[in-house]
PLY file of the C-alpha trace (Angstrom):
ply
format ascii 1.0
element vertex 143
property float x
property float y
property float z
element edge 142
property int vertex1
property int vertex2
end_header
48.35 -145.89 -52.06
45.73 -144.64 -49.67
42.13 -143.98 -50.68
42.75 -140.23 -50.74
45.79 -140.62 -52.98
43.86 -142.85 -55.38
41.08 -140.28 -55.51
43.64 -137.55 -56.19
45.15 -139.64 -59.00
41.72 -140.22 -60.55
40.86 -136.52 -60.41
44.15 -135.55 -62.04
43.63 -138.13 -64.79
40.14 -136.74 -65.44
41.62 -133.24 -65.66
44.35 -134.41 -68.01
41.78 -136.08 -70.31
39.81 -132.82 -70.43
36.80 -134.06 -68.47
37.35 -131.47 -65.73
38.37 -127.83 -65.75
41.28 -126.83 -63.56
38.92 -124.93 -61.24
36.74 -128.02 -60.80
39.76 -130.24 -60.14
41.08 -127.72 -57.62
37.70 -127.64 -55.86
37.52 -131.46 -55.73
41.04 -131.73 -54.36
40.67 -128.80 -51.97
43.71 -127.09 -53.52
44.50 -123.94 -55.43
44.95 -123.87 -59.19
48.74 -123.64 -58.92
48.93 -126.75 -56.71
46.90 -128.75 -59.22
49.47 -127.98 -61.91
52.31 -128.82 -59.50
50.73 -132.22 -58.73
50.06 -132.85 -62.40
53.71 -132.18 -63.22
54.84 -134.57 -60.50
52.39 -137.22 -61.72
53.71 -136.87 -65.26
57.33 -137.23 -64.15
56.99 -139.93 -61.45
53.67 -141.55 -62.33
51.12 -142.43 -59.66
53.92 -142.93 -57.12
54.66 -139.19 -57.34
51.37 -138.46 -55.57
52.26 -140.49 -52.48
53.17 -138.33 -49.52
56.93 -138.08 -49.13
56.57 -137.83 -45.36
55.24 -141.38 -45.13
57.42 -143.68 -43.06
59.44 -140.86 -41.53
59.40 -139.89 -37.87
57.51 -136.76 -36.90
59.36 -133.49 -36.52
57.54 -132.93 -33.23
58.38 -136.20 -31.51
60.22 -136.27 -28.19
63.87 -137.26 -28.15
64.81 -140.80 -27.21
66.78 -139.52 -24.21
63.73 -137.73 -22.80
61.57 -140.78 -23.43
64.02 -143.03 -21.58
64.27 -140.54 -18.71
60.48 -140.36 -18.34
60.01 -144.13 -18.56
62.82 -144.64 -16.03
61.22 -142.27 -13.53
57.78 -143.79 -13.99
59.17 -147.32 -13.70
61.09 -146.47 -10.52
58.54 -144.34 -8.66
55.12 -144.58 -10.29
54.93 -148.07 -11.80
51.46 -148.71 -10.36
50.01 -145.31 -11.35
47.85 -144.56 -14.33
49.07 -142.08 -16.96
47.09 -139.12 -15.61
48.29 -139.40 -12.03
51.85 -140.21 -13.13
51.81 -137.08 -15.29
50.75 -134.94 -12.35
53.59 -136.31 -10.22
56.09 -135.84 -13.05
55.11 -132.18 -13.26
55.05 -131.56 -9.49
58.09 -133.50 -8.32
60.35 -133.73 -11.36
59.46 -130.63 -13.39
58.84 -132.66 -16.55
55.84 -131.56 -18.57
54.48 -134.06 -21.04
50.97 -134.59 -22.41
48.88 -137.29 -20.79
48.35 -139.14 -24.06
52.08 -139.00 -24.81
52.87 -140.45 -21.39
50.23 -143.14 -21.93
51.89 -144.14 -25.22
55.33 -144.20 -23.53
53.94 -146.41 -20.75
52.24 -148.79 -23.22
55.46 -149.18 -25.22
57.44 -149.82 -22.04
54.91 -152.38 -20.81
53.87 -150.31 -17.78
50.29 -149.75 -18.94
47.85 -151.77 -20.97
45.38 -150.33 -23.40
41.75 -150.71 -22.37
41.21 -153.33 -25.08
44.23 -155.35 -23.88
43.14 -155.43 -20.24
41.09 -158.40 -19.04
37.51 -157.51 -18.08
36.95 -156.90 -14.39
34.31 -159.05 -12.79
31.43 -156.93 -11.57
29.13 -157.63 -8.65
26.16 -158.21 -10.95
24.85 -160.90 -11.40
26.31 -163.35 -8.97
25.42 -165.97 -6.41
25.40 -163.44 -3.56
22.77 -161.28 -5.29
19.16 -162.42 -5.59
17.43 -162.43 -8.92
16.41 -158.83 -9.49
13.18 -159.82 -11.23
11.78 -161.24 -8.01
12.16 -158.01 -6.09
8.87 -156.18 -5.77
8.51 -152.53 -5.05
6.55 -151.85 -1.87
4.29 -148.80 -2.12
0 1
1 2
2 3
3 4
4 5
5 6
6 7
7 8
8 9
9 10
10 11
11 12
12 13
13 14
14 15
15 16
16 17
17 18
18 19
19 20
20 21
21 22
22 23
23 24
24 25
25 26
26 27
27 28
28 29
29 30
30 31
31 32
32 33
33 34
34 35
35 36
36 37
37 38
38 39
39 40
40 41
41 42
42 43
43 44
44 45
45 46
46 47
47 48
48 49
49 50
50 51
51 52
52 53
53 54
54 55
55 56
56 57
57 58
58 59
59 60
60 61
61 62
62 63
63 64
64 65
65 66
66 67
67 68
68 69
69 70
70 71
71 72
72 73
73 74
74 75
75 76
76 77
77 78
78 79
79 80
80 81
81 82
82 83
83 84
84 85
85 86
86 87
87 88
88 89
89 90
90 91
91 92
92 93
93 94
94 95
95 96
96 97
97 98
98 99
99 100
100 101
101 102
102 103
103 104
104 105
105 106
106 107
107 108
108 109
109 110
110 111
111 112
112 113
113 114
114 115
115 116
116 117
117 118
118 119
119 120
120 121
121 122
122 123
123 124
124 125
125 126
126 127
127 128
128 129
129 130
130 131
131 132
132 133
133 134
134 135
135 136
136 137
137 138
138 139
139 140
140 141
141 142
């Protein structure tokens, strides 16, 4: 159970023991009075497991279809394999008429191995400090 679900369970137990009024429990849970009774009924019938979200582990209703995902990844792999997500998105819209959010395209590219997350990329060596640059502490400002 998540922290929020444990807190919800604790609040409902306090209400059931009579430590809280229904209005107070509703305020703590951010629900209406009717929803508190609905949750309490589910907790009584299923126990603490009844408070766990039933959507957990299921795919989102708003996700893109697998066919569209494969089409997008195929186009990006064929034409825009060396582009970042933002530029690839612009070209997908202009040349292919496919509109997809930049973050969605980034996730598609990461899953397909076409893009690495910033944390997964190796650090780029910068020009500072290095043997070709003098020690910056020795430089004096001339008035």
